[in-house]
SEFINU-97165 format. One record per atom (N, C-alpha, C): residue in three letters; y negated, x negated, z negated; atom name. Coordinates in pm, 1 decimal. Layout:
REM SEFINU-97165
R    aa      north       east         up   at
R   Ala          Y          X          Z   CA
...
This chain:
REM SEFINU-97165
R    aa      north       east         up   at
R   Met     1024.8     3346.3     -255.1    N
R   Met     1134.1     3306.7     -350.8   CA
R   Met     1263.1     3337.8     -320.7    C
R   Thr     1372.8     3299.4     -331.0    N
R   Thr     1494.8     3308.8     -337.7   CA
R   Thr     1573.8     3358.6     -442.8    C
R   Lys     1649.4     3398.0     -486.1    N
R   Lys     1714.7     3459.5     -616.7   CA
R   Lys     1907.5     3391.1     -593.0    C
R   Asp     1871.7     3348.0     -480.5    N
R   Asp     2002.4     3274.7     -419.3   CA
R   Asp     2076.9     3144.8     -529.8    C
R   Pro     2160.8     3109.4     -582.8    N
R   Pro     2163.5     3028.5     -688.5   CA
R   Pro     2214.1     2925.3     -645.9    C
R   Tyr     2246.7     2891.2     -514.7    N
R   Tyr     2293.3     2783.2     -442.1   CA
R   Tyr     2170.4     2711.8     -380.3    C
R   Thr     2069.8     2799.0     -401.2    N
R   Thr     1907.1     2713.6     -369.3   CA
R   Thr     1889.8     2611.7     -449.5    C
R   Gln     1958.0     2598.7     -581.4    N
R   Gln     1927.8     2526.0     -661.9   CA
R   Gln     1959.4     2388.4     -629.2    C
R   Leu     2066.3     2358.6     -565.4    N
R   Leu     2087.2     2245.7     -502.5   CA
R   Leu     1995.0     2209.1     -414.0    C
R   Pro     2001.2     2033.4     -419.2    N
R   Pro     1922.9     1974.7     -325.1   CA
R   Pro     1971.8     1993.4     -189.5    C
R   Phe     1849.4     2017.3      -74.6    N
R   Phe     1882.0     2046.0       43.2   CA
R   Phe     1923.5     2140.5       89.3    C
R   Val     1961.2     2264.9        8.1    N
R   Val     1991.8     2381.1       18.0   CA
R   Val     1927.9     2496.0       66.8    C
R   Asp     1906.0     2515.5      159.7    N
R   Asp     1788.9     2639.4      187.1   CA
R   Asp     1867.9     2754.6      198.6    C
R   Ser     1832.3     2862.6      253.7    N
R   Ser     1901.6     3013.4      290.0   CA
R   Ser     1988.8     2988.9      358.7    C
R   Thr     1967.0     2899.3      491.2    N
R   Thr     2058.5     2876.1      594.1   CA
R   Thr     2189.2     2810.9      569.7    C
R   Phe     2167.4     2708.0      512.7    N
R   Phe     2283.1     2588.4      421.3   CA
R   Phe     2376.3     2679.5      333.2    C
R   Ser     2307.2     2762.8      246.1    N
R   Ser     2334.4     2876.5      130.3   CA
R   Ser     2464.0     2937.6      227.3    C
R   Gly     2432.9     3020.1      293.7    N
R   Gly     2499.6     3095.4      374.3   CA
R   Gly     2648.1     2980.3      428.8    C
R   Lys     2611.3     2896.9      490.7    N
R   Lys     2725.8     2827.6      552.9   CA
R   Lys     2784.5     2771.2      414.1    C
R   Leu     2759.5     2730.4      310.3    N
R   Leu     2816.6     2714.6      205.7   CA
R   Leu     2902.1     2822.3      135.9    C
R   Lys     2838.6     2958.2      142.7    N
R   Lys     2921.9     3057.4      125.6   CA
R   Lys     3030.9     3101.4      189.7    C
R   Asn     2998.5     3073.4      318.7    N
R   Asn     3109.8     3137.4      442.6   CA
R   Asn     3237.2     3016.7      432.4    C
R   Lys     3219.5     2880.3      388.0    N
R   Lys     3301.5     2796.8      383.8   CA
R   Lys     3386.0     2800.7      250.1    C
R   Leu     3313.1     2852.5      129.6    N
R   Leu     3372.9     2863.2        8.0   CA
R   Leu     3440.2     3024.7      -11.6    C
R   Gly     3411.8     3118.2      124.1    N
R   Gly     3479.5     3216.9       70.2   CA
R   Gly     3419.0     3341.4      -21.2    C
R   Gly     3290.2     3302.3      -48.6    N
R   Gly     3188.7     3360.1     -168.5   CA
R   Gly     3215.1     3327.2     -309.8    C
R   Met     3254.4     3216.7     -310.0    N
R   Met     3284.5     3130.2     -431.3   CA
R   Met     3145.4     3145.9     -509.9    C
R   Thr     3124.4     3116.3     -672.4    N
R   Thr     3021.1     3140.7     -733.7   CA
R   Thr     2955.9     2990.3     -752.9    C
R   Leu     2838.1     2964.5     -767.0    N
R   Leu     2782.5     2857.9     -783.9   CA
R   Leu     2858.8     2764.3     -907.1    C
R   Phe     2887.2     2865.4    -1035.5    N
R   Phe     2943.7     2802.3    -1099.6   CA
R   Phe     3103.0     2740.3    -1097.1    C
R   Asn     3168.3     2829.1    -1000.2    N
R   Asn     3311.0     2781.5     -960.3   CA
R   Asn     3324.1     2648.2     -866.7    C
R   Tyr     3179.3     2647.2     -797.7    N
R   Tyr     3173.3     2541.0     -674.3   CA
R   Tyr     3140.4     2419.2     -743.6    C
R   Cys     3069.8     2444.4     -895.7    N
R   Cys     3044.3     2303.5     -954.3   CA
R   Cys     3175.3     2260.9    -1057.1    C
R   Met     3265.0     2362.9    -1075.3    N
R   Met     3366.2     2309.3    -1149.7   CA
R   Met     3455.8     2243.1    -1020.3    C
R   Leu     3460.2     2235.2     -926.9    N
R   Leu     3548.5     2153.4     -859.1   CA
R   Leu     3531.3     1995.8     -832.1    C
R   Ser     3613.2     1971.1     -831.4    N
R   Ser     3614.7     1814.9     -832.2   CA
R   Ser     3503.7     1739.8     -748.4    C
R   Ala     3461.1     1643.7     -795.1    N
R   Ala     3350.6     1585.8     -694.1   CA
R   Ala     3440.3     1548.9     -564.3    C
R   Asn     3536.0     1529.0     -544.0    N
R   Asn     3615.6     1512.1     -370.6   CA
R   Asn     3599.8     1616.9     -325.4    C
R   Glu     3673.5     1744.4     -387.8    N
R   Glu     3655.4     1879.8     -321.1   CA
R   Glu     3476.0     1920.2     -250.5    C
R   Arg     3404.6     1870.7     -343.4    N
R   Arg     3262.0     1904.8     -314.4   CA
R   Arg     3211.0     1814.1     -220.8    C
R   Lys     3275.1     1702.0     -213.8    N
R   Lys     3228.0     1626.0     -112.7   CA
R   Lys     3253.7     1642.2       30.4    C
R   Ala     3427.6     1692.4       45.5    N
R   Ala     3459.7     1739.4      136.7   CA
R   Ala     3391.2     1849.2      204.7    C
R   Ile     3336.4     1944.7      115.4    N
R   Ile     3257.8     2057.4      145.5   CA
R   Ile     3142.0     1993.9      240.9    C
R   Val     3059.4     1961.3      135.3    N
R   Val     2928.1     1867.6      174.9   CA
R   Val     2953.0     1802.7      312.6    C
R   Glu     3017.2     1730.8      350.9    N
R   Glu     3051.1     1646.1      478.7   CA
R   Glu     3083.3     1741.2      568.1    C
R   Asp     3142.9     1834.9      565.5    N
R   Asp     3192.7     1959.7      662.6   CA
R   Asp     3059.7     2032.6      705.8    C
R   Ile     2966.4     2038.7      596.1    N
R   Ile     2869.4     2147.0      653.0   CA
R   Ile     2734.7     2047.2      678.8    C
R   Phe     2692.2     1953.1      616.5    N
R   Phe     2607.6     1827.6      611.8   CA
R   Phe     2614.0     1739.8      712.9    C
R   Glu     2707.7     1716.3      746.0    N
R   Glu     2772.5     1615.9      855.1   CA
R   Glu     2673.1     1484.9      895.9    C
R   Asp     2595.8     1465.4      920.0    N
R   Asp     2490.8     1363.8      954.6   CA
R   Asp     2430.1     1300.8      808.7    C
R   Lys     2376.6     1425.9      729.8    N
R   Lys     2330.1     1359.7      611.2   CA
R   Lys     2414.1     1375.0      507.2    C
R   Ala     2542.2     1402.1      516.8    N
R   Ala     2634.5     1423.4      397.2   CA
R   Ala     2660.8     1352.6      271.1    C
R   Lys     2637.4     1187.6      298.3    N
R   Lys     2630.8     1110.7      169.5   CA
R   Lys     2529.5     1124.5       79.5    C
R   Glu     2381.9     1161.9      156.0    N
R   Glu     2265.5     1175.2       31.4   CA
R   Glu     2280.7     1310.5       10.3    C
R   Val     2319.5     1409.6       89.9    N
R   Val     2341.6     1521.5        5.0   CA
R   Val     2450.3     1545.1     -114.9    C
R   His     2541.8     1459.6      -99.0    N
R   His     2629.7     1491.5     -216.1   CA
R   His     2637.4     1396.8     -341.9    C
R   Gln     2541.3     1285.6     -246.6    N
R   Gln     2500.2     1198.0     -389.1   CA
R   Gln     2405.3     1283.1     -526.1    C
R   Glu     2289.9     1347.7     -441.6    N
R   Glu     2209.9     1491.2     -471.3   CA
R   Glu     2288.5     1586.5     -584.0    C
R   His     2343.4     1617.9     -498.5    N
R   His     2423.4     1715.1     -566.6   CA
R   His     2506.8     1709.4     -684.9    C
R   Glu     2576.4     1601.6     -670.2    N
R   Glu     2639.7     1532.0     -814.2   CA
R   Glu     2550.5     1496.9     -897.9    C
R   Glu     2439.2     1464.4     -887.4    N
R   Glu     2338.4     1408.5    -1005.3   CA
R   Glu     2267.7     1567.5    -1065.4    C
R   Val     2243.3     1645.5     -982.7    N
R   Val     2179.8     1787.0    -1015.6   CA
R   Val     2336.2     1845.0    -1061.9    C
R   Ile     2444.6     1855.5    -1051.1    N
R   Ile     2533.3     1935.8    -1116.1   CA
R   Ile     2551.1     1896.6    -1246.3    C
R   Ser     2585.9     1743.9    -1242.8    N
R   Ser     2558.5     1660.8    -1391.5   CA
R   Ser     2447.3     1717.5    -1475.7    C
R   Thr     2362.5     1763.8    -1456.4    N
R   Thr     2267.6     1810.8    -1561.8   CA
R   Thr     2282.8     1959.0    -1589.4    C
R   Leu     2367.9     2032.5    -1503.4    N
R   Leu     2352.9     2191.9    -1533.7   CA
R   Leu     2413.6     2219.2    -1618.2    C
R   Pro     2373.6     2336.5    -1719.1    N
R   Pro     2412.8     2354.4    -1830.6   CA
R   Pro     2544.9     2484.5    -1789.0    C
R   Leu     2653.9     2448.9    -1751.8    N
R   Leu     2756.9     2534.9    -1718.3   CA
R   Leu     2836.2     2566.9    -1815.6    C
R   Val     2805.6     2729.9    -1844.4    N
R   Val     2866.2     2795.2    -1953.3   CA
R   Val     2970.7     2871.9    -1907.4    C
R   Lys     3078.5     2903.0    -1950.9    N
R   Lys     3203.8     3024.5    -1908.9   CA
R   Lys     3219.2     3093.5    -2049.1    C
R   Leu     3169.0     3225.5    -2043.4    N
R   Leu     3183.6     3321.0    -2148.1   CA
R   Leu     3283.9     3447.3    -2100.9    C
R   Thr     3416.3     3443.0    -2195.2    N
R   Thr     3525.7     3509.5    -2182.3   CA
R   Thr     3524.1     3597.1    -2311.4    C
R   Met     3518.8     3773.8    -2311.6    N
R   Met     3539.2     3824.3    -2395.6   CA
R   Met     3673.6     3903.2    -2352.7    C
R   Thr     3728.0     3955.0    -2494.9    N
R   Thr     3842.3     4076.1    -2483.6   CA
R   Thr     3811.2     4174.6    -2611.4    C
R   Ala     3890.7     4238.9    -2578.8    N
R   Ala     3866.0     4366.5    -2707.1   CA
R   Ala     3973.5     4437.4    -2669.1    C
R   Phe     4083.8     4438.4    -2798.3    N
R   Phe     4154.2     4474.0    -2826.3   CA
R   Phe     4227.7     4568.2    -2973.7    C
R   Val     4301.2     4617.5    -2991.9    N
R   Val     4351.4     4729.8    -3091.3   CA
R   Val     4477.0     4618.9    -3145.8    C
R   Glu     4456.9     4555.0    -3262.2    N
R   Glu     4607.5     4493.8    -3293.7   CA
R   Glu     4701.2     4588.0    -3308.4    C
R   Gly     4851.3     4514.8    -3239.4    N
R   Gly     4960.5     4609.2    -3267.7   CA
R   Gly     4957.7     4745.0    -3211.4    C
R   Glu     4821.5     4781.1    -3089.6    N
R   Glu     4860.5     4885.7    -2983.2   CA
R   Glu     4843.1     4800.1    -2895.9    C
R   Asp     4906.3     4880.5    -2781.7    N
R   Asp     4870.4     4898.9    -2614.4   CA
R   Asp     4803.4     4954.8    -2557.7    C
R   Glu     4740.8     5031.5    -2628.1    N
R   Glu     4613.9     5123.3    -2595.0   CA
R   Glu     4509.8     5140.4    -2699.4    C
R   Ile     4354.3     5191.7    -2654.4    N
R   Ile     4254.5     5183.9    -2754.3   CA
R   Ile     4242.6     5339.4    -2751.9    C
R   Val     4234.7     5411.8    -2854.0    N
R   Val     4235.5     5571.8    -2863.2   CA
R   Val     4122.5     5557.0    -3000.8    C
R   Val     4060.6     5681.3    -3007.3    N
R   Val     3944.9     5712.2    -3064.5   CA
R   Val     3997.8     5697.1    -3204.3    C
R   Gly     3930.0     5648.5    -3284.2    N
R   Gly     3952.3     5610.7    -3433.3   CA
R   Gly     4042.2     5478.0    -3440.6    C
R   Asp     4051.5     5398.0    -3389.3    N
R   Asp     4144.0     5285.7    -3373.2   CA
R   Asp     4054.5     5165.4    -3417.7    C
R   Ile     4039.9     5098.2    -3478.9    N
R   Ile     3941.4     4972.5    -3516.0   CA
R   Ile     3953.9     4873.8    -3407.2    C
R   Leu     3866.8     4840.9    -3327.0    N
R   Leu     3859.3     4761.2    -3210.5   CA
R   Leu     3848.0     4614.9    -3279.3    C
R   Thr     3905.1     4508.1    -3212.2    N
R   Thr     3885.8     4385.6    -3221.2   CA
R   Thr     3825.4     4313.6    -3117.4    C
R   Cys     3684.8     4248.5    -3120.6    N
R   Cys     3633.1     4166.6    -2991.4   CA
R   Cys     3636.4     4039.7    -3051.1    C
R   Lys     3682.4     3970.4    -2922.5    N
R   Lys     3682.1     3826.3    -2975.5   CA
R   Lys     3564.6     3803.1    -2804.9    C
R   Met     3483.0     3675.7    -2848.5    N
R   Met     3424.8     3586.7    -2763.0   CA
R   Met     3445.6     3507.6    -2781.1    C
R   Arg     3465.9     3423.5    -2660.0    N
R   Arg     3474.7     3247.8    -2638.4   CA
R   Arg     3375.5     3220.9    -2541.2    C
R   Val     3308.0     3096.3    -2579.6    N
R   Val     3209.3     3066.2    -2518.1   CA
R   Val     3247.0     2845.7    -2497.3    C
R   Asp     3257.7     2861.2    -2390.6    N
R   Asp     3311.6     2707.7    -2323.7   CA
R   Asp     3167.8     2632.1    -2277.6    C
R   Tyr     3140.6     2546.6    -2330.2    N
R   Tyr     3043.9     2442.3    -2251.2   CA
R   Tyr     3091.0     2357.3    -2187.7    C
R   Tyr     3018.5     2304.8    -2064.5    N
R   Tyr     3065.2     2207.7    -2000.1   CA
R   Tyr     2935.4     2120.6    -1972.7    C
R   Asn     2966.8     1971.9    -1943.7    N
R   Asn     2849.4     1871.7    -1911.4   CA
R   Asn     2749.6     1886.7    -2005.0    C
R   Ile     2817.0     1902.6    -2158.4    N
R   Ile     2742.6     1908.6    -2264.6   CA
R   Ile     2838.4     1789.7    -2347.0    C
R   Ser     2762.5     1719.2    -2417.9    N
R   Ser     2829.8     1598.8    -2481.4   CA
R   Ser     2851.2     1656.5    -2617.9    C
R   Lys     3006.4     1634.8    -2664.8    N
R   Lys     3060.0     1698.9    -2796.8   CA
R   Lys     2933.6     1613.6    -2909.9    C
R   Gly     2927.4     1721.9    -3052.0    N
R   Gly     2829.4     1696.3    -3131.9   CA
R   Gly     2676.8     1732.1    -3123.9    C
């Protein structure tokens, strides 16, 4: 059993996962999924060569169903540049959902 996130994609075993990571410079699966379909197609064509069309098609189907979520958190004290003991800390969290229909 592998814990490599890229192996969630069809046709990606540990060998192809390594090639993907090298090509992408260590990019995360989330960031790979956020690329445009054409950018992903160019990457797949470079790595999978002879079966690139089939691989790209399968990847696009899987990526369209993945629950892509981006979480951003900030912590600050209003009106202050530094946080010190006794300050009232404000924490804000933003969750952006991709591939999920509105409503």
